[in-house]
MARMARFI-69484 format. One line per 2 residues: number of its first residue (from 1); for each residue z, x negated, y negated of C-alpha. Coordinates in steps of 0.02 Angstrom, whole numbers, plus 50000, padded with zeros to 5 digits. Layout:
<rs>
NUM> Z,X,Y ~ ...
</rs>
This chain:
<rs>
1> 55689,42246,44663 ~ 55828,42137,44663
3> 55955,42130,44794 ~ 56141,42052,44760
5> 56303,42087,44840 ~ 56365,42267,44825
7> 56548,42207,44806 ~ 56527,42113,44632
9> 56550,42231,44485 ~ 56375,42318,44454
11> 56398,42327,44277 ~ 56445,42165,44215
13> 56305,42083,44326 ~ 56181,42228,44238
15> 56230,42146,44079 ~ 56201,41972,44123
17> 56023,41999,44189 ~ 55986,42099,44010
19> 56033,41932,43943 ~ 55890,41846,44026
21> 55731,41813,43910 ~ 55614,41898,44046
23> 55691,42044,44065 ~ 55621,42205,43965
25> 55701,42356,44065 ~ 55833,42361,44216
27> 55952,42491,44286 ~ 56026,42511,44440
29> 55984,42607,44591 ~ 56067,42773,44602
31> 56081,42888,44787 ~ 55960,43043,44776
33> 56042,43211,44820 ~ 55936,43358,44882
35> 55982,43485,44784 ~ 55932,43645,44877
37> 56088,43773,44877 ~ 56147,43843,45051
39> 56248,43978,45077 ~ 56396,43976,45226
41> 56323,44132,45331 ~ 56347,44079,45502
43> 56178,44135,45569 ~ 56072,44053,45422
45> 56006,43935,45542 ~ 55901,44073,45655
47> 55816,44144,45494 ~ 55668,44025,45486
49> 55600,44125,45323 ~ 55730,44058,45212
51> 55719,43886,45275 ~ 55595,43816,45422
53> 55622,43667,45484 ~ 55487,43656,45614
55> 55567,43666,45767 ~ 55507,43784,45924
57> 55342,43763,45866 ~ 55345,43826,45701
59> 55265,43753,45557 ~ 55388,43652,45439
61> 55409,43734,45269 ~ 55314,43891,45309
63> 55457,43984,45219 ~ 55493,44056,45053
65> 55596,43919,44997 ~ 55754,44016,44989
67> 55870,43879,44969 ~ 55779,43794,44817
69> 55771,43965,44743 ~ 55963,43976,44772
71> 55980,43828,44653 ~ 55924,43922,44522
73> 56000,44097,44543 ~ 56072,44193,44707
75> 56033,44357,44635 ~ 56160,44491,44544
77> 56144,44494,44361 ~ 56005,44472,44217
79> 56044,44343,44107 ~ 56108,44480,43992
81> 56226,44547,44113 ~ 56124,44706,44175
83> 56169,44737,44375 ~ 56019,44734,44465
85> 56001,44862,44576 ~ 55850,44888,44712
87> 55823,45053,44785 ~ 55783,45066,44985
89> 55681,45234,45007 ~ 55706,45238,45220
91> 55819,45329,45347 ~ 55964,45276,45281
93> 56095,45126,45270 ~ 56239,45077,45345
95> 56385,45081,45214 ~ 56520,45000,45320
97> 56420,44841,45386 ~ 56525,44685,45341
99> 56360,44621,45278 ~ 56304,44741,45179
101> 56454,44852,45121 ~ 56490,44725,44961
103> 56308,44757,44917 ~ 56305,44927,44928
105> 56269,45031,44776 ~ 56372,45165,44696
107> 56360,45280,44554 ~ 56532,45270,44464
109> 56464,45396,44330 ~ 56485,45533,44475
111> 56645,45603,44544 ~ 56622,45618,44738
113> 56625,45789,44814 ~ 56683,45901,44660
115> 56524,46011,44649 ~ 56487,45940,44479
117> 56353,45837,44416 ~ 56466,45723,44318
119> 56339,45615,44240 ~ 56212,45746,44191
121> 56094,45664,44282 ~ 56007,45829,44376
123> 56093,45772,44536 ~ 56272,45846,44617
125> 56379,45721,44687 ~ 56263,45562,44707
127> 56411,45453,44732 ~ 56335,45351,44858
129> 56135,45373,44837 ~ 56027,45518,44885
131> 55972,45629,45009 ~ 55849,45736,44958
133> 55817,45845,45120 ~ 56007,45879,45119
135> 56041,45893,44931 ~ 56181,45773,44960
137> 56225,45591,44952 ~ 56242,45568,45151
139> 56151,45397,45162 ~ 56252,45327,45301
141> 56192,45324,45482 ~ 56013,45237,45455
143> 55927,45125,45594 ~ 55776,45058,45525
145> 55841,45061,45342 ~ 55973,44935,45386
147> 55867,44808,45461 ~ 55753,44828,45294
149> 55913,44813,45181 ~ 55971,44659,45265
151> 55817,44571,45205 ~ 55842,44632,45023
153> 56026,44592,44994 ~ 56132,44557,45157
155> 56278,44469,45070 ~ 56280,44284,45057
157> 56399,44144,45060 ~ 56523,44242,45132
159> 56545,44172,45314 ~ 56484,44316,45390
161> 56319,44339,45499 ~ 56148,44319,45391
163> 56107,44305,45193 ~ 55967,44402,45133
165> 55847,44353,44981 ~ 55982,44408,44869
167> 56148,44349,44883 ~ 56212,44462,44767
169> 56120,44628,44718 ~ 56158,44818,44727
171> 56055,44903,44865 ~ 56031,45085,44832
173> 56023,45196,44984 ~ 55903,45326,44973
175> 55831,45440,45128 ~ 55652,45512,45123
177> 55645,45641,45260 ~ 55462,45665,45335
179> 55305,45595,45256 ~ 55168,45681,45388
181> 55013,45612,45436 ~ 54856,45558,45384
183> 54794,45733,45405 ~ 54946,45809,45330
185> 55036,45704,45238 ~ 55191,45762,45149
187> 55184,45708,44974 ~ 55308,45824,44928
189> 55448,45707,45010 ~ 55390,45541,44966
191> 55373,45597,44767 ~ 55560,45677,44793
193> 55633,45522,44864 ~ 55546,45397,44726
195> 55612,45538,44579 ~ 55801,45486,44601
197> 55774,45301,44561 ~ 55661,45356,44418
199> 55783,45477,44343 ~ 55930,45340,44352
201> 55820,45192,44268 ~ 55775,45311,44124
203> 55961,45356,44101 ~ 56023,45189,44111
205> 55883,45150,43951 ~ 55928,45306,43882
207> 56131,45267,43873 ~ 56086,45086,43851
209> 56181,45057,44026 ~ 56324,45178,43996
211> 56248,45273,44132 ~ 56113,45276,44272
213> 56052,45118,44368 ~ 55946,44948,44318
215> 55824,44986,44469 ~ 55697,44843,44466
217> 55597,44889,44626 ~ 55607,45031,44778
219> 55550,44977,44932 ~ 55438,45081,45062
221> 55434,45002,45234 ~ 55332,45159,45303
223> 55171,45247,45258 ~ 55029,45322,45330
225> 54888,45230,45418 ~ 54708,45258,45399
227> 54739,45380,45261 ~ 54627,45382,45095
229> 54722,45372,44942 ~ 54588,45494,44841
231> 54686,45608,44963 ~ 54841,45575,44880
233> 54837,45542,44686 ~ 55019,45603,44649
235> 55072,45479,44770 ~ 54974,45360,44695
237> 54988,45398,44504 ~ 55188,45392,44551
239> 55194,45204,44553 ~ 55120,45207,44379
241> 55256,45331,44317 ~ 55388,45206,44405
243> 55299,45043,44328 ~ 55307,45115,44161
245> 55498,45155,44171 ~ 55511,44956,44242
247> 55528,44987,44430 ~ 55399,44880,44534
249> 55366,44959,44718 ~ 55352,44839,44868
251> 55238,44924,44996 ~ 55230,44881,45191
253> 55054,44894,45249 ~ 55008,44948,45409
255> 55068,44871,45591 ~ 54879,44851,45644
257> 54750,44723,45635 ~ 54638,44810,45530
259> 54540,44808,45374 ~ 54649,44910,45239
261> 54488,44884,45111 ~ 54383,45000,45251
263> 54494,45097,45342 ~ 54620,45153,45187
265> 54800,45155,45202 ~ 54955,45262,45103
267> 55038,45187,45017 ~ 54968,44995,45012
269> 54780,45062,44968 ~ 54826,45134,44804
271> 54780,45052,44657 ~ 54924,45044,44541
273> 54971,44876,44454 ~ 55150,44919,44487
275> 55149,44916,44685 ~ 55149,44769,44781
277> 55053,44783,44933 ~ 55108,44650,45068
279> 55073,44620,45242 ~ 55154,44515,45375
281> 55171,44320,45415 ~ 55255,44225,45552
283> 55341,44049,45560 ~ 55168,43970,45564
285> 55104,44050,45418 ~ 54987,44161,45522
287> 54956,44352,45506 ~ 54932,44410,45682
289> 54955,44584,45673 ~ 54968,44672,45530
291> 54834,44735,45406 ~ 54736,44641,45275
293> 54608,44671,45134 ~ 54534,44551,44995
295> 54543,44712,44874 ~ 54697,44804,44933
297> 54837,44679,45006 ~ 54912,44567,44870
299> 55023,44443,44974 ~ 55093,44402,45126
301> 55291,44380,45168 ~ 55380,44337,45331
303> 55386,44496,45453 ~ 55371,44417,45631
305> 55533,44378,45728 ~ 55647,44388,45575
307> 55831,44408,45593 ~ 55915,44530,45474
309> 56050,44650,45484 ~ 56082,44801,45603
311> 56149,44986,45619 ~ 56326,44979,45677
313> 56383,44799,45598 ~ 56261,44704,45696
315> 56124,44598,45695 ~ 55939,44601,45765
317> 55787,44506,45766 ~ 55628,44614,45744
319> 55458,44617,45678 ~ 55336,44716,45566
321> 55266,44737,45395 ~ 55430,44838,45362
323> 55528,44689,45335 ~ 55383,44573,45247
325> 55392,44723,45104 ~ 55585,44710,45075
327> 55582,44508,45063 ~ 55456,44546,44927
329> 55565,44689,44853 ~ 55714,44578,44848
331> 55611,44448,44775 ~ 55584,44557,44623
333> 55756,44576,44616 ~ 55797,44381,44614
335> 55654,44353,44483 ~ 55758,44469,44358
337> 55914,44370,44390 ~ 55835,44202,44325
339> 55917,44122,44183 ~ 55785,44195,44048
341> 55867,44287,43923 ~ 55705,44344,43847
343> 55643,44430,44030 ~ 55809,44530,44026
345> 55773,44583,43833 ~ 55589,44623,43854
347> 55658,44722,44017 ~ 55743,44849,43898
349> 55617,44849,43740 ~ 55454,44855,43847
351> 55507,44898,44035 ~ 55328,44905,44082
353> 55301,44744,44022 ~ 55447,44653,44111
355> 55370,44722,44258 ~ 55197,44660,44252
357> 55276,44499,44206 ~ 55392,44483,44364
359> 55232,44560,44454 ~ 55117,44400,44398
361> 55258,44265,44431 ~ 55283,44322,44602
363> 55068,44323,44631 ~ 55060,44177,44545
365> 55208,44085,44626 ~ 55133,44103,44817
367> 55110,43966,44931 ~ 54920,43957,44954
369> 54875,43974,45150 ~ 54716,43958,45206
371> 54712,44072,45337 ~ 54761,44212,45202
373> 54639,44150,45071 ~ 54506,44298,45117
375> 54635,44407,45179 ~ 54733,44464,45022
377> 54723,44472,44836 ~ 54825,44315,44812
379> 54769,44211,44953 ~ 54953,44158,44972
381> 55129,44198,45062 ~ 55282,44240,44968
383> 55377,44096,44885 ~ 55525,44124,44789
385> 55543,43951,44709 ~ 55356,43971,44642
387> 55394,44136,44568 ~ 55552,44083,44487
389> 55451,43939,44412 ~ 55323,44018,44355
391> 55443,44165,44253 ~ 55554,44029,44197
393> 55387,43893,44123 ~ 55345,44061,44031
395> 55533,44108,43976 ~ 55589,44070,43803
397> 55783,44062,43853 ~ 55855,43929,43736
399> 55687,43901,43652 ~ 55571,44020,43543
401> 55498,44175,43621 ~ 55323,44250,43558
403> 55326,44414,43468 ~ 55274,44548,43582
405> 55213,44735,43591 ~ 55102,44726,43444
407> 55021,44874,43378 ~ 54928,44938,43226
409> 54973,45105,43143 ~ 54938,45219,42996
411> 54749,45129,42992 ~ 54658,45196,42838
413> 54491,45106,42759 ~ 54585,44965,42660
415> 54752,44972,42759 ~ 54840,44953,42935
417> 55038,44945,42969 ~ 55062,44798,43126
419> 55238,44813,43189 ~ 55303,44710,43356
421> 55452,44679,43455 ~ 55557,44501,43470
423> 55723,44448,43531 ~ 55880,44438,43429
425> 55906,44281,43352 ~ 55720,44257,43279
427> 55738,44200,43103 ~ 55556,44252,43038
429> 55367,44259,43083 ~ 55213,44176,43045
431> 55058,44304,43056 ~ 54868,44258,43069
433> 54745,44392,43051 ~ 54546,44405,43026
435> 54372,44492,43028 ~ 54333,44476,43216
437> 54220,44330,43211 ~ 54264,44282,43032
439> 54400,44151,42970 ~ 54571,44173,42987
441> 54715,44234,42844 ~ 54879,44132,42880
443> 55042,44217,42808 ~ 55217,44123,42832
445> 55386,44156,42837 ~ 55366,44360,42863
447> 55560,44405,42886 ~ 55539,44583,42965
449> 55454,44627,43122 ~ 55322,44710,43043
451> 55187,44694,42893 ~ 55062,44785,42787
453> 54877,44733,42792 ~ 54786,44774,42629
455> 54637,44751,42546 ~ 54525,44765,42713
457> 54347,44809,42728 ~ 54312,44989,42785
459> 54237,45001,42963 ~ 54266,44826,43017
461> 54343,44745,43161 ~ 54491,44644,43134
463> 54624,44537,43251 ~ 54810,44505,43221
465> 54927,44374,43301 ~ 55107,44332,43285
467> 55226,44183,43291 ~ 55415,44172,43296
469> 55508,44045,43205 ~ 55674,43994,43275
471> 55781,43869,43176 ~ 55626,43758,43134
473> 55548,43793,43288 ~ 55377,43899,43304
475> 55340,43991,43480 ~ 55164,43995,43548
477> 55064,44135,43470 ~ 55088,44323,43527
479> 54947,44409,43633 ~ 54808,44461,43513
481> 54782,44634,43432 ~ 54621,44690,43401
483> 54597,44848,43286 ~ 54465,44932,43185
485> 54473,45005,42998 ~ 54437,45170,42959
487> 54282,45222,42851 ~ 54145,45223,42960
489> 54004,45347,42984 ~ 54067,45453,43120
491> 54047,45629,43186 ~ 54202,45731,43175
493> 54312,45676,43334 ~ 54388,45849,43368
495> 54311,46034,43338 ~ 54415,46193,43358
497> 54332,46371,43362 ~ 54465,46529,43306
499> 54486,46703,43217 ~ 54344,46753,43361
501> 54313,46958,43314 ~ 54149,47053,43367
503> 54026,46993,43229 ~ 54118,46809,43177
505> 54219,46653,43208 ~ 54304,46513,43105
507> 54242,46340,43136 ~ 54372,46167,43078
509> 54344,45998,43127 ~ 54452,45843,43081
511> 54405,45753,42923 ~ 54301,45599,42908
513> 54363,45472,42781 ~ 54171,45419,42739
515> 54099,45607,42744 ~ 54006,45672,42575
517> 53956,45832,42673 ~ 53953,45908,42850
519> 53816,45991,42943 ~ 53853,46147,43061
521> 53744,46214,43187 ~ 53784,46363,43304
523> 53670,46471,43452 ~ 53697,46591,43602
525> 53724,46480,43759 ~ 53610,46574,43823
527> 53474,46491,43726 ~ 53384,46516,43569
529> 53363,46406,43406 ~ 53487,46337,43301
531> 53563,46423,43135 ~ 53605,46276,43020
533> 53723,46269,42880 ~ 53710,46093,42761
535> 53816,46007,42631 ~ 53990,46100,42703
537> 54098,46014,42579 ~ 54261,46045,42669
539> 54296,46050,42856 ~ 54322,46247,42882
541> 54168,46369,42891 ~ 54181,46547,42937
543> 54019,46608,43052 ~ 53965,46787,43035
545> 53832,46882,43111 ~ 53857,46872,43271
547> 53828,46980,43414 ~ 53963,47059,43494
549> 54020,46973,43673 ~ 53920,46847,43669
551> 53955,46662,43702 ~ 53918,46533,43577
553> 53900,46343,43543 ~ 53944,46270,43392
555> 53902,46083,43338 ~ 53961,45963,43185
557> 53884,45807,43110 ~ 53927,45696,42950
559> 53831,45650,42814 ~ 53873,45492,42726
561> 53780,45417,42589 ~ 53618,45478,42641
563> 53636,45458,42806 ~ 53682,45584,42948
565> 53774,45552,43119 ~ 53707,45643,43268
567> 53792,45816,43293 ~ 53949,45829,43411
569> 53928,45895,43588 ~ 53939,46082,43598
571> 54091,46175,43607 ~ 54100,46353,43656
573> 54187,46510,43618 ~ 54140,46682,43676
575> 54158,46835,43539 ~ 54267,46992,43542
577> 54206,47153,43600 ~ 54201,47112,43786
579> 54329,47239,43816 ~ 54531,47234,43828
581> 54532,47071,43954 ~ 54488,46946,43867
583> 54501,47034,43668 ~ 54672,47030,43681
585> 54792,46893,43667 ~ 54912,46918,43805
587> 55089,46840,43822 ~ 55077,46652,43899
589> 55156,46627,44071 ~ 55125,46467,44176
591> 55244,46363,44312 ~ 55290,46206,44380
593> 55131,46184,44497 ~ 55161,46014,44565
595> 55220,46056,44737 ~ 55137,46229,44769
597> 55013,46335,44699 ~ 54897,46488,44698
599> 54761,46438,44834 ~ 54676,46608,44858
601> 54675,46789,44779 ~ 54578,46929,44869
603> 54586,47110,44777 ~ 54440,47206,44842
605> 54272,47124,44841 ~ 54357,46985,44727
607> 54393,46831,44821 ~ 54433,46673,44745
609> 54492,46508,44813 ~ 54575,46368,44680
611> 54676,46193,44674 ~ 54818,46173,44580
613> 54783,46235,44396 ~ 54815,46115,44239
615> 55010,46156,44166 ~ 55035,46291,44324
617> 54922,46432,44218 ~ 54728,46458,44270
619> 54614,46575,44164 ~ 54479,46650,44305
621> 54445,46796,44154 ~ 54265,46740,44188
623> 54275,46814,44354 ~ 54270,47016,44376
625> 54287,47147,44504 ~ 54246,47344,44501
627> 54408,47443,44534 ~ 54374,47625,44536
629> 54532,47756,44494 ~ 54603,47840,44627
631> 54548,47719,44755 ~ 54665,47593,44858
633> 54605,47405,44877 ~ 54648,47272,45002
635> 54759,47126,44933 ~ 54771,46950,45010
637> 54855,46809,44918 ~ 54886,46635,44989
639> 54989,46508,44924 ~ 54936,46300,44949
641> 55048,46146,44947 ~ 55042,45957,44903
643> 55174,45938,45058 ~ 55309,46040,45120
645> 55275,46226,45132 ~ 55404,46321,45020
647> 55421,46530,45050 ~ 55340,46594,44912
649> 55325,46777,44824 ~ 55164,46845,44734
651> 55173,47007,44615 ~ 55017,47083,44529
653> 55015,47155,44356 ~ 54856,47258,44275
655> 54845,47321,44101 ~ 54806,47495,44152
657> 54816,47552,43970 ~ 54729,47397,43899
659> 54845,47375,43755 ~ 54854,47192,43794
661> 55023,47181,43871 ~ 55112,47226,44040
663> 55230,47350,44085 ~ 55352,47374,44240
665> 55247,47525,44279 ~ 55086,47431,44284
667> 55151,47308,44407 ~ 55048,47359,44556
669> 55083,47236,44696 ~ 55274,47180,44719
671> 55278,47054,44867 ~ 55474,47039,44891
673> 55455,46971,45063 ~ 55422,46798,45031
675> 55269,46699,45168 ~ 55222,46521,45186
677> 55044,46569,45233 ~ 54957,46740,45181
679> 55037,46909,45083 ~ 54939,47056,45128
681> 54948,47229,45053 ~ 54868,47359,44953
683> 54865,47410,44784 ~ 54810,47587,44718
685> 54719,47618,44545 ~ 54803,47758,44448
687> 54666,47920,44401 ~ 54767,47889,44225
689> 54691,47704,44209 ~ 54592,47677,44067
691> 54400,47653,44094 ~ 54335,47468,44063
693> 54393,47286,44073 ~ 54570,47261,44096
695> 54673,47098,44112 ~ 54745,47056,44279
697> 54881,46922,44312 ~ 54937,46871,44478
699> 55098,46751,44479 ~ 55171,46650,44634
701> 55331,46567,44644 ~ 55451,46514,44780
703> 55593,46628,44735 ~ 55697,46498,44636
705> 55612,46591,44467 ~ 55579,46746,44524
707> 55474,46832,44377 ~ 55571,46982,44281
709> 55419,47015,44188 ~ 55219,46956,44177
711> 55261,46841,44025 ~ 55401,46724,44117
713> 55366,46555,44160 ~ 55402,46497,44330
715> 55536,46361,44394 ~ 55417,46334,44542
717> 55241,46411,44570 ~ 55094,46461,44460
719> 55006,46599,44369 ~ 54823,46666,44380
721> 54733,46784,44266 ~ 54586,46884,44318
723> 54465,47033,44235 ~ 54455,47189,44327
725> 54340,47327,44284 ~ 54412,47514,44305
727> 54257,47614,44326 ~ 54270,47819,44331
729> 54332,47924,44494 ~ 54221,48012,44597
731> 54208,48183,44519 ~ 54288,48324,44567
733> 54183,48505,44594 ~ 54290,48669,44566
735> 54294,48762,44747 ~ 54196,48626,44840
737> 54298,48552,44993 ~ 54315,48370,45012
739> 54275,48274,45170 ~ 54398,48153,45227
741> 54317,48092,45395 ~ 54433,48183,45507
743> 54426,48367,45443 ~ 54374,48460,45282
745> 54491,48547,45184 ~ 54454,48669,45025
747> 54584,48677,44879 ~ 54530,48831,44761
749> 54555,48873,44625 ~ 54512,48702,44575
751> 54583,48691,44431 ~ 54728,48791,44458
753> 54874,48847,44345 ~ 55002,48900,44466
755> 54949,48958,44640 ~ 54829,48836,44735
757> 54773,48885,44911 ~ 54707,48757,45051
759> 54597,48811,45196 ~ 54506,48732,45344
761> 54638,48673,45452 ~ 54625,48648,45626
763> 54715,48797,45713 ~ 54806,48687,45844
765> 54856,48564,45732 ~ 54924,48656,45598
767> 55105,48706,45647 ~ 55145,48517,45667
769> 55084,48470,45483 ~ 55173,48410,45324
771> 55093,48453,45173 ~ 55144,48309,45027
773> 55088,48311,44878 ~ 55066,48148,44768
775> 55028,48124,44583 ~ 54886,47993,44531
777> 55020,47844,44531 ~ 55040,47864,44719
779> 55235,47950,44697 ~ 55254,48101,44798
781> 55313,48230,44711 ~ 55334,48376,44825
783> 55340,48390,45036 ~ 55314,48567,45109
785> 55326,48609,45296 ~ 55156,48693,45362
787> 55176,48894,45375 ~ 55064,48848,45545
789> 54912,48952,45477 ~ 54729,48866,45442
791> 54758,48933,45266 ~ 54927,48906,45157
793> 54971,48942,44988 ~ 55064,48823,44880
795> 55166,48859,44728 ~ 55120,48720,44612
797> 55180,48799,44434 ~ 55333,48669,44404
799> 55195,48539,44413 ~ 55124,48445,44254
801> 54947,48467,44200 ~ 54867,48320,44292
803> 54756,48250,44447 ~ 54845,48270,44603
805> 54824,48215,44792 ~ 54845,48332,44946
807> 54882,48234,45102 ~ 54922,48318,45269
809> 55042,48209,45392 ~ 55055,48244,45563
811> 55203,48207,45678 ~ 55183,48011,45688
813> 55142,48017,45490 ~ 54970,47981,45512
815> 54854,48047,45377 ~ 54750,48179,45459
817> 54682,48263,45307 ~ 54661,48240,45128
819> 54575,48321,44953 ~ 54631,48317,44755
821> 54652,48462,44632 ~ 54659,48470,44454
823> 54825,48559,44371 ~ 54802,48652,44203
</rs>
């Protein structure tokens, strides 16, 4: 180092030194400036989690390096101009808060309060967000949600209050209602709340940004302590659904010092790769009050004594994992705003891949913290600058990005069609491929983002990679694609059994390229030896000489050039001849049973409890119950729910004439009074019902799609089919009285033509009795006052030929006697 008088001309002095023969390199001393970007929000110095100087017992730099991250980006839009949105699912926002108002998201494609779904997203008047419980956009008036929103995006550099992770970002306000408890979670509200941001992101992509919203993250600063994720499969799976649309999800873990790996938690115990599970740290980088877990909790983030926005336009200091979560959701949004055009492009061409890239950047960019090493997956605390560095280090903005989403299709034994995605501006591609473990083949300057590989070897494993070329510069190679050519000697991948009659059926299977012929074998599932057919040249075979109403299992094997594969697993089918219940192809009917389904069906001795059935339809025709003509049976029907208990309506049809369809007259139970628990009643089997096996259909819906007939699909609810066996009524012996347990009656002559006499009435009660005649369906055809005598003659000449019932009703309309007769 050389010191000199600073008042002299620096450049002239530097030139004189250059002329000295001993000098090989020289420069002036420059002033160094700290390059962190600091907003002018007056309470920034109270937000230790942005910039921690170590005062007041805190640990210096135990922060998320916000100031260094803001030197790169302060949020708002992607490198290609998409307005970034974070959905805060909570108790609502404060739409007039001076530090949030500019960042509140508004659906400008919806006209407020006109009762019209202007943007066609399925939500009416969702201008300010969405309130699922109110079915409106009343999202104002929150409390906890206001604290959360400030962590994500309190407006920065506005000279007011505090600043969030993002100076600029759009906050979509949502409410979620009650989520229940560990013993009774209300998943329905959770899923309904997540559905709105999912719909809006999908709409954004479908319309190329003309409608919808570019939602990149949701935040859930709530959950259920000690809950088992296995009990909430729909809830956990929904994070995968959101992730495939490009939405990451920040979940705050329990505010209890417990091991989430052991005790469980919802949602942070869910295993989705698109869910970020977050615990809370303090200004000394220590987790004190919150949950932990080496396999379930991903990272820590500031959540103790953090200053943020409060309801009513104010500010507060608060603690909880509730605030570590939105700090991380805000980080997701900030990373999407990085000056990385490739990330922005991938977020549209492959939204799930972009979400994974951002997640990995956040995980890989954490500050390692010693006490978190054994307490979370990453072993670190959120660092905004680290996350941005990770994404930019892997970004090809201004350079050349490798091809991505490489896939293979139309694979034969000798060919495969390979395609991939890339950014605009790529000149051409180099590709390389080869047999797995063998030498590679290089092909240069491929102009399209697809390539047809030919002259491949049958039944062989291959690999493929591609490289972009931009203005003479080459990118890194893409991820490796592995695929196998066709031509292997394999058993057929799929077998279909159809056209079942009483004596035969048709078996069809998928073609195998290497096959010379096929072997087929079948037998009853009850046991016995296999019947085999060899050297079948096609992929269809008719099996004959079967027994009626018997279940058979069928298997297929492939014969290739003298070698034969193992037989496939069995596919089963039952031949016809079992009765109308299973022999006929009844109309299809189903419902949307994601939220509600039939929990129990009890009809007579049939008692079947079920969970939600696939695709809203349950085929329980393997179950049957005897129902006797002329008898009445008790019915109990119960709904079940994933969360909220909706009011349900039930109906029962029985194919009484066994013709393979249902009529309105065959609707035996019509539950027009809704229930949230169990609906009870009776059904009566008419004497005109055909004997034998008949189909019974049970439908349940919440009323929004109450079925007009048995073939309707239900908007919400479920359908189940059963078999019932109609058996013959008790015999009627002419002239013999029938006892009803109260007193005996006699109807004669029986059968009768014009006049029927009834006798055996109680002399004391006879004057107060009404005689009621009903047909076999239970319809009242005649009501006759008593003549006050123990014997009474009835004129039945106007009745049609059929079987009829006679009941005696007392003044309280109670049945005090019953018999039946036949009208000839």
